[in-house]
C-alpha positions as CSV (number, residue, x, y, z in Angstrom):
1,M,-31.8,0.0,-9.1
2,V,-29.6,-2.8,-7.6
3,E,-28.2,-1.9,-4.2
4,R,-24.5,-2.2,-4.1
5,L,-22.6,-4.0,-1.4
6,T,-20.7,-2.0,1.2
7,V,-17.1,-3.1,1.8
8,Q,-18.0,-4.3,5.3
9,G,-20.9,-6.4,3.9
10,H,-18.7,-7.8,1.2
11,V,-16.0,-8.8,3.7
12,A,-18.6,-10.2,6.1
13,Q,-20.1,-12.4,3.4
14,R,-16.8,-13.8,2.3
15,H,-14.6,-13.8,5.4
16,G,-16.7,-13.4,8.4
17,A,-17.6,-10.9,11.1
18,E,-14.1,-10.7,12.7
19,L,-12.4,-9.3,9.5
20,A,-15.5,-7.2,8.7
21,E,-15.2,-5.4,12.0
22,V,-11.6,-4.4,11.2
23,F,-12.7,-3.1,7.8
24,G,-15.4,-1.1,9.5
25,A,-12.7,0.5,11.7
26,I,-10.6,1.3,8.6
27,V,-13.6,2.9,6.9
28,S,-14.3,5.0,10.0
29,A,-10.7,6.3,10.0
30,A,-10.6,6.8,6.3
31,L,-13.7,8.9,6.4
32,Q,-12.1,11.2,9.0
33,I,-8.9,11.4,6.9
34,E,-10.8,12.1,3.7
35,A,-12.8,14.9,5.4
36,K,-9.6,16.6,6.6
37,I,-7.9,16.3,3.2
38,R,-11.0,17.6,1.4
39,T,-10.9,20.8,3.5
40,A,-7.1,21.0,4.0
41,G,-6.9,24.5,2.6
42,L,-9.6,25.8,5.0
43,A,-8.1,24.3,8.2
44,D,-4.8,24.4,10.0
45,I,-3.8,21.0,8.7
46,L,-1.3,21.7,6.0
47,G,2.5,21.8,6.5
48,A,5.0,20.1,8.8
49,F,4.1,19.0,12.3
50,G,7.6,19.9,13.6
51,Q,8.8,16.5,14.5
52,T,10.4,13.5,12.7
53,N,9.2,9.9,12.8
54,V,11.2,6.8,13.4
55,Q,12.2,6.8,9.7
56,G,13.9,10.2,10.2
57,E,11.2,11.8,7.9
58,Q,9.6,15.1,8.6
59,Q,6.0,14.5,9.9
60,Q,3.2,16.4,8.3
61,K,0.3,17.5,10.4
62,L,-1.9,15.2,8.4
63,D,0.4,12.3,9.1
64,V,-0.2,12.8,12.8
65,F,-3.9,13.2,12.4
66,A,-4.2,10.1,10.2
67,N,-2.1,8.0,12.5
68,D,-4.2,9.0,15.5
69,A,-7.5,8.3,13.6
70,M,-6.3,4.8,12.6
71,I,-5.0,3.9,16.1
72,E,-8.2,5.0,17.8
73,A,-10.4,3.2,15.3
74,M,-8.4,0.0,15.8
75,R,-8.5,0.4,19.6
76,A,-12.3,0.4,19.5
77,T,-12.5,-3.0,17.8
78,K,-12.8,-6.3,19.6
79,S,-10.5,-8.2,17.2
80,V,-7.4,-6.1,16.9
81,A,-4.8,-6.8,19.6
82,A,-2.1,-4.3,18.4
83,I,-1.0,-2.1,15.6
84,V,2.3,-1.3,13.9
85,S,2.4,2.1,12.2
86,E,5.0,3.9,10.1
87,E,4.7,6.8,12.5
88,D,5.5,4.9,15.7
89,D,8.8,3.4,16.9
90,E,7.3,0.2,18.3
91,P,3.9,-1.6,18.1
92,V,1.0,-0.1,20.1
93,I,-0.5,-2.8,22.2
94,F,-4.2,-2.7,23.2
95,T,-4.6,-4.2,26.6
96,G,-7.6,-5.7,28.2
97,K,-9.3,-7.1,25.1
98,G,-8.9,-10.8,26.0
99,D,-8.6,-13.8,23.7
100,A,-10.9,-12.4,21.0
101,A,-8.3,-10.0,19.9
102,K,-6.2,-12.1,17.4
103,L,-5.4,-9.7,14.6
104,I,-2.5,-7.2,14.1
105,A,-3.1,-4.2,11.8
106,I,0.1,-2.8,10.1
107,F,-0.3,0.4,8.3
108,D,1.1,3.6,6.6
109,P,-1.7,6.0,7.8
110,L,-1.0,8.6,5.1
111,D,1.2,7.5,2.2
112,G,2.4,10.5,0.1
113,S,1.6,13.0,2.7
114,S,4.1,15.5,1.3
115,N,1.8,15.9,-1.7
116,I,-1.0,17.3,0.5
117,D,0.2,20.9,0.2
118,V,-0.1,20.8,-3.6
119,N,-3.4,18.9,-3.7
120,V,-2.0,15.6,-5.2
121,N,-3.4,12.1,-4.4
122,T,-2.5,10.4,-1.1
123,G,-3.5,7.2,0.5
124,T,-3.7,4.8,3.4
125,I,-2.1,1.3,3.1
126,V,-3.0,-1.6,5.5
127,S,-1.8,-5.1,6.0
128,I,-3.6,-7.4,8.4
129,V,-2.0,-10.5,10.0
130,R,-2.9,-13.0,12.7
131,A,-1.1,-13.0,16.0
132,D,-1.4,-16.8,16.4
133,G,-0.1,-16.6,19.9
134,R,2.9,-14.4,19.1
135,D,3.6,-11.1,20.6
136,A,2.8,-8.1,18.4
137,K,6.3,-7.5,17.1
138,S,7.0,-11.1,16.1
139,A,3.5,-11.4,14.5
140,A,4.1,-8.3,12.4
141,L,7.4,-9.8,11.1
142,Q,5.8,-12.8,9.5
143,A,6.4,-13.1,5.7
144,G,3.8,-11.4,3.5
145,T,2.4,-14.8,2.5
146,K,0.8,-14.9,5.9
147,Q,-1.3,-11.8,5.4
148,V,-5.0,-12.1,6.1
149,A,-5.8,-9.0,4.0
150,G,-4.1,-6.2,2.2
151,L,-5.7,-3.0,1.2
152,Y,-5.3,0.7,0.3
153,V,-7.5,3.7,0.3
154,V,-6.7,6.4,-2.3
155,Y,-7.9,9.9,-1.7
156,G,-8.3,11.6,-5.1
157,P,-11.1,12.9,-7.4
158,S,-13.1,10.0,-5.9
159,T,-12.1,8.1,-2.7
160,L,-11.5,4.4,-3.4
161,L,-10.8,1.4,-1.2
162,V,-9.2,-1.6,-2.9
163,Y,-8.7,-4.9,-1.0
164,T,-7.8,-8.5,-1.2
165,A,-8.2,-11.3,1.4
166,G,-6.8,-14.0,-0.8
167,D,-9.8,-14.6,-3.1
168,G,-9.3,-11.8,-5.7
169,V,-9.2,-8.0,-5.7
170,Y,-12.2,-5.8,-5.2
171,G,-12.7,-2.1,-5.4
172,F,-15.1,0.2,-3.7
173,T,-16.0,3.9,-4.2
174,L,-17.0,6.2,-1.4
175,D,-20.5,7.5,-1.8
176,P,-20.3,10.9,-0.1
177,K,-24.1,10.9,0.6
178,S,-24.1,7.7,2.6
179,G,-20.5,7.7,3.8
180,E,-20.2,4.1,2.6
181,F,-17.7,2.5,0.3
182,L,-19.8,0.7,-2.3
183,L,-18.7,-2.1,-4.6
184,S,-17.6,-0.8,-8.0
185,W,-15.0,-3.4,-9.3
186,E,-15.2,-7.1,-8.9
187,R,-12.2,-9.4,-9.4
188,M,-9.9,-6.7,-10.7
189,R,-7.2,-8.0,-13.0
190,M,-3.9,-6.3,-13.9
191,P,-3.2,-6.4,-17.7
192,E,-0.4,-8.8,-18.5
193,Q,1.3,-6.0,-20.4
194,G,0.7,-2.2,-20.3
195,T,2.1,0.9,-21.9
196,Y,3.4,2.9,-18.9
197,Y,6.4,2.7,-16.5
198,S,6.5,4.6,-13.2
199,V,9.7,5.5,-11.5
200,N,11.5,8.5,-10.2
201,E,13.7,8.9,-13.2
202,A,15.7,11.7,-11.7
203,N,17.5,9.0,-9.7
204,V,18.4,6.9,-12.7
205,G,22.1,7.8,-12.4
206,D,22.1,6.2,-9.0
207,F,20.3,3.0,-10.1
208,P,22.3,-0.2,-10.8
209,T,23.3,-0.5,-14.4
210,A,20.8,-3.2,-15.2
211,Y,17.9,-1.0,-14.1
212,G,19.0,1.8,-16.4
213,K,19.3,-0.7,-19.3
214,Y,15.8,-1.9,-18.5
215,L,14.3,1.6,-18.5
216,A,16.0,2.4,-21.8
217,G,14.6,-0.7,-23.4
218,L,11.1,0.3,-22.3
219,R,11.5,3.8,-23.7
220,D,12.8,2.8,-27.1
221,G,10.7,-0.3,-27.5
222,S,13.5,-2.7,-27.8
223,L,12.7,-4.7,-24.7
224,L,9.0,-5.7,-25.1
225,G,8.2,-4.6,-28.7
226,Q,6.6,-1.3,-27.9
227,R,7.5,2.1,-26.6
228,Y,6.5,2.9,-23.0
229,S,5.5,6.3,-21.6
230,L,6.6,7.6,-18.2
231,R,3.9,8.3,-15.6
232,Y,5.0,9.1,-12.1
233,I,3.0,10.8,-9.3
234,G,5.2,10.2,-6.3
235,S,2.5,8.7,-4.2
236,L,2.7,4.9,-4.0
237,V,-1.0,4.3,-3.8
238,A,-1.8,6.5,-6.8
239,D,1.0,5.1,-8.9
240,F,0.0,1.6,-8.0
241,H,-3.7,2.2,-8.6
242,R,-2.9,3.3,-12.2
243,T,-0.7,0.3,-12.7
244,L,-3.4,-2.0,-11.4
245,L,-6.0,-0.6,-13.8
246,K,-3.8,0.1,-16.8
247,G,-0.9,-2.3,-16.5
248,G,2.8,-1.5,-16.9
249,V,5.3,-1.5,-14.1
250,F,6.1,0.6,-11.0
251,L,9.7,0.6,-9.8
252,Y,11.5,1.8,-6.7
253,P,15.0,0.4,-7.3
254,P,18.0,0.4,-5.1
255,T,20.1,3.5,-5.2
256,A,23.5,4.5,-4.0
257,K,22.0,6.2,-1.0
258,A,19.5,3.4,-0.3
259,P,21.1,0.1,-1.5
260,K,18.4,-1.9,0.2
261,G,15.6,0.2,-1.1
262,K,13.4,2.9,0.4
263,L,9.9,1.6,0.7
264,R,8.9,-0.2,3.9
265,L,8.3,-4.0,3.6
266,L,5.6,-4.6,6.1
267,Y,3.1,-1.8,5.5
268,E,3.9,-0.7,1.9
269,A,5.5,-3.5,-0.1
270,N,3.7,-6.5,1.4
271,P,0.1,-5.3,1.1
272,I,0.8,-3.9,-2.4
273,A,2.5,-7.2,-3.4
274,F,-0.5,-9.2,-2.1
275,L,-2.9,-7.1,-4.2
276,T,-0.6,-7.4,-7.2
277,E,-0.4,-11.2,-7.1
278,Q,-4.1,-11.6,-6.5
279,A,-4.7,-9.4,-9.6
280,G,-2.5,-11.6,-11.7
281,G,0.7,-9.5,-11.6
282,L,4.1,-10.0,-10.1
283,A,5.9,-8.3,-7.2
284,T,9.7,-8.6,-6.6
285,D,12.6,-6.9,-5.0
286,G,14.6,-7.6,-8.1
287,S,15.8,-11.0,-7.1
288,G,12.9,-12.8,-5.4
289,R,9.3,-12.7,-4.4
290,I,8.4,-9.8,-2.1
291,L,5.9,-11.9,-0.2
292,E,8.6,-14.4,0.8
293,I,11.0,-11.9,2.4
294,E,11.5,-12.6,6.1
295,A,11.4,-9.3,8.0
296,E,13.9,-8.6,10.7
297,Q,12.4,-5.4,12.1
298,P,9.1,-3.5,11.8
299,H,10.4,-0.6,9.7
300,Q,12.6,-2.7,7.3
301,R,13.0,-1.2,3.9
302,T,13.0,-3.0,0.5
303,T,13.3,-2.3,-3.2
304,L,9.9,-2.9,-5.0
305,I,9.0,-3.7,-8.5
306,V,5.3,-4.4,-9.2
307,G,3.4,-4.7,-12.4
308,G,2.2,-6.9,-15.3
309,R,3.8,-10.3,-15.8
310,R,5.6,-9.4,-19.0
311,E,7.2,-6.2,-17.6
312,V,8.3,-7.7,-14.3
313,E,9.6,-10.9,-15.9
314,A,11.6,-8.8,-18.3
315,L,13.0,-6.8,-15.4
316,M,14.1,-9.9,-13.5
317,T,15.8,-11.3,-16.7
318,T,17.6,-8.0,-17.3
319,V,18.8,-7.8,-13.6
320,A,19.9,-11.5,-13.7
321,V,21.9,-11.0,-16.8
322,G,23.3,-7.7,-15.5
323,A,24.4,-9.4,-12.3
């Protein structure tokens, strides 16, 4: 039996010890989060924490646990100078590490946490950038093209870690016996065209007209020569993971209530867009490339459309004509 590579070993071979250390910290935190999720019904970890985060969203108990686990794991590294989290107003700076700490970890510690109470998939999303002499906040605001790595962990029937560091997309499956994420997909590719679209269709009445037209064209087959089926989980990592494997398109369009979009650019859209492009797909805000957006603040929101080339190109054409 051929021994499979761990994610830390894979990163070390391709990108060196500095980045491998960060991935080791992410694995450590993910194992803690996964263990809490797996026993959520047996421990006092379900439900709301009783506070709201900087987004104005009700924090779940697992949000707080996951955030603490990620921060402490990153604090223990030599190479991470600071973190930016969905759950914190400002970057958390790790003092006393010296010049060796050159990386900034930007993350959503528990995407889809509202699904925990009903036992639906959740995830962790991480973007890693270099400080390059900048303070943590300005380093975090770099365009997505400057990312060193983007990854997500999806907690589901099996727990998976999928990452890119600019040389393709690789997937790893958690082996519960060893506690290691082992290589299970090499150079993952998103199909150029799929058969599914993923969107909260309850909001279609609040979407711009062009998006409604696009979705109608997917449903009746008039847009791309085949009829598409709706698949929507409501957890970004779960919906994106299906899109990565099966193709199609995931959309979070602008709405009347959120004209600039709802998903966060730095720690949701950027890492997902990085993975999408490395897998051969496209990622846009409806008018341009997600990875080229210049952020103005850490919790900036954006619209997000990611998927196969044919679906995303058709969306951009439909929006352009509708404009």
